[in-house]
ChimeraX commands (.cxc) that place a marker at each C-alpha (Angstrom):
marker #1 position -0.25,0.18,0.00 radius 0.5
marker #1 position 1.31,3.42,-0.88 radius 0.5
marker #1 position 2.27,5.70,2.11 radius 0.5
marker #1 position -0.28,8.41,3.05 radius 0.5
marker #1 position 0.30,11.84,3.16 radius 0.5
marker #1 position -1.40,14.55,5.06 radius 0.5
marker #1 position -2.76,17.63,3.43 radius 0.5
marker #1 position -4.65,20.71,4.25 radius 0.5
marker #1 position -7.78,21.90,2.07 radius 0.5
marker #1 position -10.49,24.16,2.61 radius 0.5
marker #1 position -14.10,23.10,1.71 radius 0.5
marker #1 position -17.32,24.49,1.40 radius 0.5
marker #1 position -19.29,23.99,5.03 radius 0.5
marker #1 position -22.17,22.06,3.79 radius 0.5
marker #1 position -19.84,19.72,1.90 radius 0.5
marker #1 position -17.95,19.02,4.86 radius 0.5
marker #1 position -21.00,18.19,7.01 radius 0.5
marker #1 position -22.30,15.81,4.13 radius 0.5
marker #1 position -18.93,14.22,3.97 radius 0.5
marker #1 position -19.17,13.72,8.10 radius 0.5
marker #1 position -22.63,12.24,7.84 radius 0.5
marker #1 position -21.62,9.79,5.07 radius 0.5
marker #1 position -18.74,8.83,7.02 radius 0.5
marker #1 position -20.96,7.83,9.99 radius 0.5
marker #1 position -23.19,6.19,7.73 radius 0.5
marker #1 position -20.82,4.18,6.04 radius 0.5
marker #1 position -18.57,3.77,8.89 radius 0.5
marker #1 position -15.36,5.14,7.38 radius 0.5
marker #1 position -13.40,8.38,8.18 radius 0.5
marker #1 position -13.85,11.41,6.20 radius 0.5
marker #1 position -10.23,10.98,4.57 radius 0.5
marker #1 position -11.03,7.70,3.08 radius 0.5
marker #1 position -14.34,8.81,1.55 radius 0.5
marker #1 position -12.20,11.87,-0.03 radius 0.5
marker #1 position -9.84,9.54,-1.25 radius 0.5
marker #1 position -12.41,7.41,-2.94 radius 0.5
marker #1 position -13.99,10.56,-4.33 radius 0.5
marker #1 position -10.59,11.52,-6.04 radius 0.5
marker #1 position -10.06,7.94,-6.92 radius 0.5
marker #1 position -13.47,7.93,-8.93 radius 0.5
marker #1 position -12.82,11.28,-10.08 radius 0.5
marker #1 position -9.54,10.12,-11.80 radius 0.5
marker #1 position -11.13,7.07,-12.89 radius 0.5
marker #1 position -14.25,9.13,-14.62 radius 0.5
marker #1 position -11.15,11.67,-16.32 radius 0.5
marker #1 position -9.31,8.72,-17.69 radius 0.5
marker #1 position -12.67,7.14,-19.09 radius 0.5
marker #1 position -13.56,10.65,-20.61 radius 0.5
marker #1 position -9.78,10.75,-22.24 radius 0.5
marker #1 position -10.21,7.53,-23.66 radius 0.5
marker #1 position -13.67,8.04,-25.12 radius 0.5
marker #1 position -12.56,11.22,-26.75 radius 0.5
marker #1 position -9.37,9.31,-28.02 radius 0.5
marker #1 position -11.41,6.40,-29.63 radius 0.5
marker #1 position -13.92,8.84,-30.97 radius 0.5
marker #1 position -10.88,10.95,-32.73 radius 0.5
marker #1 position -9.44,7.53,-34.17 radius 0.5
marker #1 position -13.06,6.63,-35.10 radius 0.5
marker #1 position -13.29,9.96,-37.11 radius 0.5
marker #1 position -9.88,8.93,-38.86 radius 0.5
marker #1 position -10.49,5.67,-39.63 radius 0.5
marker #1 position -13.75,6.71,-41.33 radius 0.5
marker #1 position -12.07,9.34,-43.32 radius 0.5
marker #1 position -9.45,6.93,-44.33 radius 0.5
marker #1 position -12.16,4.04,-45.54 radius 0.5
marker #1 position -14.09,6.89,-47.64 radius 0.5
marker #1 position -10.74,7.70,-49.19 radius 0.5
marker #1 position -9.70,4.44,-49.89 radius 0.5
marker #1 position -13.70,3.76,-51.34 radius 0.5
marker #1 position -13.46,6.38,-53.68 radius 0.5
marker #1 position -9.77,5.38,-54.84 radius 0.5
marker #1 position -11.42,1.36,-55.39 radius 0.5
marker #1 position -14.23,3.16,-57.26 radius 0.5
marker #1 position -11.94,5.21,-59.65 radius 0.5
marker #1 position -9.77,1.95,-60.31 radius 0.5
marker #1 position -12.95,-0.09,-61.28 radius 0.5
marker #1 position -14.31,2.51,-63.64 radius 0.5
marker link #1:1,2 radius 0.2
marker link #1:2,3 radius 0.2
marker link #1:3,4 radius 0.2
marker link #1:4,5 radius 0.2
marker link #1:5,6 radius 0.2
marker link #1:6,7 radius 0.2
marker link #1:7,8 radius 0.2
marker link #1:8,9 radius 0.2
marker link #1:9,10 radius 0.2
marker link #1:10,11 radius 0.2
marker link #1:11,12 radius 0.2
marker link #1:12,13 radius 0.2
marker link #1:13,14 radius 0.2
marker link #1:14,15 radius 0.2
marker link #1:15,16 radius 0.2
marker link #1:16,17 radius 0.2
marker link #1:17,18 radius 0.2
marker link #1:18,19 radius 0.2
marker link #1:19,20 radius 0.2
marker link #1:20,21 radius 0.2
marker link #1:21,22 radius 0.2
marker link #1:22,23 radius 0.2
marker link #1:23,24 radius 0.2
marker link #1:24,25 radius 0.2
marker link #1:25,26 radius 0.2
marker link #1:26,27 radius 0.2
marker link #1:27,28 radius 0.2
marker link #1:28,29 radius 0.2
marker link #1:29,30 radius 0.2
marker link #1:30,31 radius 0.2
marker link #1:31,32 radius 0.2
marker link #1:32,33 radius 0.2
marker link #1:33,34 radius 0.2
marker link #1:34,35 radius 0.2
marker link #1:35,36 radius 0.2
marker link #1:36,37 radius 0.2
marker link #1:37,38 radius 0.2
marker link #1:38,39 radius 0.2
marker link #1:39,40 radius 0.2
marker link #1:40,41 radius 0.2
marker link #1:41,42 radius 0.2
marker link #1:42,43 radius 0.2
marker link #1:43,44 radius 0.2
marker link #1:44,45 radius 0.2
marker link #1:45,46 radius 0.2
marker link #1:46,47 radius 0.2
marker link #1:47,48 radius 0.2
marker link #1:48,49 radius 0.2
marker link #1:49,50 radius 0.2
marker link #1:50,51 radius 0.2
marker link #1:51,52 radius 0.2
marker link #1:52,53 radius 0.2
marker link #1:53,54 radius 0.2
marker link #1:54,55 radius 0.2
marker link #1:55,56 radius 0.2
marker link #1:56,57 radius 0.2
marker link #1:57,58 radius 0.2
marker link #1:58,59 radius 0.2
marker link #1:59,60 radius 0.2
marker link #1:60,61 radius 0.2
marker link #1:61,62 radius 0.2
marker link #1:62,63 radius 0.2
marker link #1:63,64 radius 0.2
marker link #1:64,65 radius 0.2
marker link #1:65,66 radius 0.2
marker link #1:66,67 radius 0.2
marker link #1:67,68 radius 0.2
marker link #1:68,69 radius 0.2
marker link #1:69,70 radius 0.2
marker link #1:70,71 radius 0.2
marker link #1:71,72 radius 0.2
marker link #1:72,73 radius 0.2
marker link #1:73,74 radius 0.2
marker link #1:74,75 radius 0.2
marker link #1:75,76 radius 0.2
marker link #1:76,77 radius 0.2
view
């Protein structure tokens, strides 16, 4: 397991209350909930980057396929 580092952050008071309530409900310390939230955020960011990358690849593949199709028609004429 990676070593832990203590950090200080400023949060909206309502978020801190919600975090405390969630921690009591789940039986987890606030720091663990914040860590889980950051991991989820990091995963969502990676998934979005992958999605955008795959969409760009699909666009490029479609353009290449259309060029090759047009060239194929020219050969068949």
